[in-house]
C-alpha positions as CSV (number, residue, x, y, z in Angstrom):
1,M,-0.1,-0.2,10.0
2,R,2.6,-1.1,7.6
3,T,2.9,-0.4,3.9
4,L,5.4,-1.2,1.2
5,I,5.0,1.3,-1.6
6,Q,6.4,0.8,-5.1
7,R,6.6,3.5,-7.8
8,V,5.2,1.9,-10.8
9,R,4.7,2.5,-14.5
10,H,1.6,0.3,-14.3
11,A,0.2,-2.4,-11.9
12,S,-2.7,-4.8,-11.7
13,V,-4.2,-7.4,-9.5
14,E,-6.2,-10.5,-10.5
15,V,-8.4,-12.8,-8.4
16,D,-9.5,-16.1,-10.1
17,G,-8.5,-14.8,-13.5
18,R,-10.5,-11.5,-13.3
19,T,-8.8,-8.1,-12.8
20,T,-10.0,-6.4,-9.6
21,G,-7.8,-3.3,-10.0
22,A,-5.4,-1.8,-12.5
23,I,-3.5,1.5,-12.7
24,G,-1.1,3.3,-15.0
25,P,1.7,5.5,-13.5
26,G,1.5,5.8,-9.7
27,L,1.9,3.6,-6.6
28,L,1.4,0.0,-5.8
29,I,0.7,0.0,-2.1
30,L,0.9,-3.3,-0.1
31,V,-0.8,-2.6,3.2
32,C,-1.1,-4.6,6.5
33,A,-3.1,-3.7,9.6
34,M,-1.4,-4.6,12.8
35,Q,-2.9,-5.4,16.2
36,G,-3.8,-2.2,18.0
37,D,-4.1,-0.1,14.8
38,T,-6.8,2.5,14.5
39,E,-8.6,4.5,11.8
40,V,-6.6,7.5,12.8
41,Q,-3.3,5.6,12.1
42,A,-4.8,4.5,8.7
43,E,-5.5,8.2,7.9
44,K,-2.1,9.4,8.9
45,L,-0.4,6.7,6.9
46,A,-2.5,7.4,3.9
47,A,-1.4,11.1,4.1
48,R,2.2,10.1,4.4
49,V,1.9,7.9,1.3
50,A,0.0,10.5,-0.7
51,K,2.6,13.2,0.0
52,C,5.7,11.0,-0.2
53,R,8.0,12.7,-2.8
54,I,9.4,9.8,-4.8
55,F,8.6,10.8,-8.4
56,R,11.0,12.7,-10.6
57,D,10.8,16.4,-11.1
58,E,12.0,18.3,-14.2
59,A,15.6,18.0,-12.9
60,G,15.3,14.3,-12.5
61,K,15.3,14.5,-8.6
62,M,12.7,12.6,-6.5
63,N,10.8,15.7,-5.5
64,R,7.2,15.0,-6.6
65,S,4.4,13.0,-4.9
66,V,1.7,10.8,-6.5
67,L,-0.6,13.8,-6.0
68,D,1.8,16.1,-7.9
69,I,2.0,13.8,-11.0
70,G,-1.7,13.0,-11.2
71,G,-0.9,9.3,-10.6
72,A,-3.1,6.6,-9.2
73,C,-2.9,4.0,-6.4
74,L,-3.4,0.3,-6.4
75,V,-3.9,-0.8,-2.8
76,V,-3.5,-4.5,-2.0
77,S,-4.0,-6.2,1.4
78,Q,-0.8,-8.0,2.4
79,F,-1.0,-9.6,5.9
80,T,2.5,-11.1,5.4
81,L,4.0,-7.7,6.0
82,A,3.4,-8.6,9.7
83,A,5.8,-11.5,9.4
84,D,8.0,-12.2,12.4
85,T,11.1,-14.0,11.3
86,S,13.1,-13.7,14.5
87,T,12.9,-17.4,15.3
88,G,12.8,-20.6,13.3
89,N,12.3,-21.0,9.6
90,R,8.6,-20.3,9.4
91,P,7.4,-16.7,9.8
92,G,4.8,-16.0,12.4
93,F,1.9,-13.6,11.7
94,S,0.3,-13.2,15.1
95,S,1.0,-9.4,15.2
96,A,-1.3,-8.9,12.2
97,A,-4.8,-7.5,13.0
98,A,-7.7,-9.9,13.1
99,P,-9.3,-10.3,9.6
100,D,-12.4,-8.3,10.4
101,L,-10.4,-5.3,11.8
102,G,-7.7,-5.7,9.0
103,E,-10.4,-5.4,6.3
104,K,-12.0,-2.4,8.0
105,L,-8.7,-0.6,8.2
106,Y,-7.7,-1.6,4.7
107,Q,-10.9,-0.1,3.3
108,H,-10.4,3.0,5.5
109,F,-6.9,3.5,4.3
110,S,-8.1,3.3,0.7
111,A,-10.9,5.8,1.4
112,A,-8.4,8.2,3.0
113,L,-6.3,8.1,-0.2
114,R,-9.5,8.8,-2.2
115,G,-10.1,11.8,0.1
116,F,-6.9,13.4,-1.3
117,G,-8.5,13.1,-4.8
118,L,-6.4,10.1,-5.8
119,P,-7.9,7.4,-8.1
120,V,-7.7,4.2,-6.1
121,E,-8.1,0.7,-7.2
122,N,-8.1,-2.3,-4.9
123,G,-7.3,-6.0,-4.6
124,E,-9.7,-8.3,-2.8
125,F,-9.2,-8.6,0.9
126,G,-8.3,-12.1,2.0
127,A,-8.2,-13.5,-1.6
128,D,-5.4,-15.3,-3.3
129,M,-4.2,-12.6,-5.6
130,A,-1.8,-12.4,-8.6
131,V,-0.2,-8.9,-8.6
132,S,1.7,-7.7,-11.7
133,L,3.7,-4.5,-11.8
134,L,6.4,-2.7,-13.7
135,N,8.5,-1.1,-10.9
136,D,9.8,2.3,-12.0
137,G,13.3,3.0,-10.8
138,P,13.1,0.6,-9.1
139,V,11.7,2.6,-6.1
140,T,10.4,0.7,-3.1
141,I,9.7,2.4,0.3
142,W,8.7,0.8,3.6
143,M,6.4,2.9,5.9
144,D,5.2,1.9,9.3
145,T,3.0,3.9,11.7
146,A,5.3,2.5,14.5
147,D,8.0,4.8,13.0
148,R,6.2,7.8,14.4
149,N,4.4,8.7,17.6
């Protein structure tokens, strides 16, 4: 699985003019399930995200996690994180998981974050979404389960 996490002051997502999720301080998490991904990988990635120390401590150093600050998570499905841009001018997305598995793992990832006690809001899987955010820092981090065994 792949995620792009952004430390935000606030973030929201709309589908057809209605808000499906909104948070204050915390993380906007764009997530993509890849072919071959499993629920175990979704759980491990959720743990890495929940514990990632990218929020400022009292000394101004990035030393606190979203758990530490009592923040929230907005999780948005983003199959375009699977983009292969190695050839041509049009990205390919064949390495993304099939939609049924992608949605299952997206929901499982969100549930795993909730299991840490984090408030989690969601976008709508497969929908055309409008995402708004105020990036704090800016801080943007890429995580991929392929980075670890």
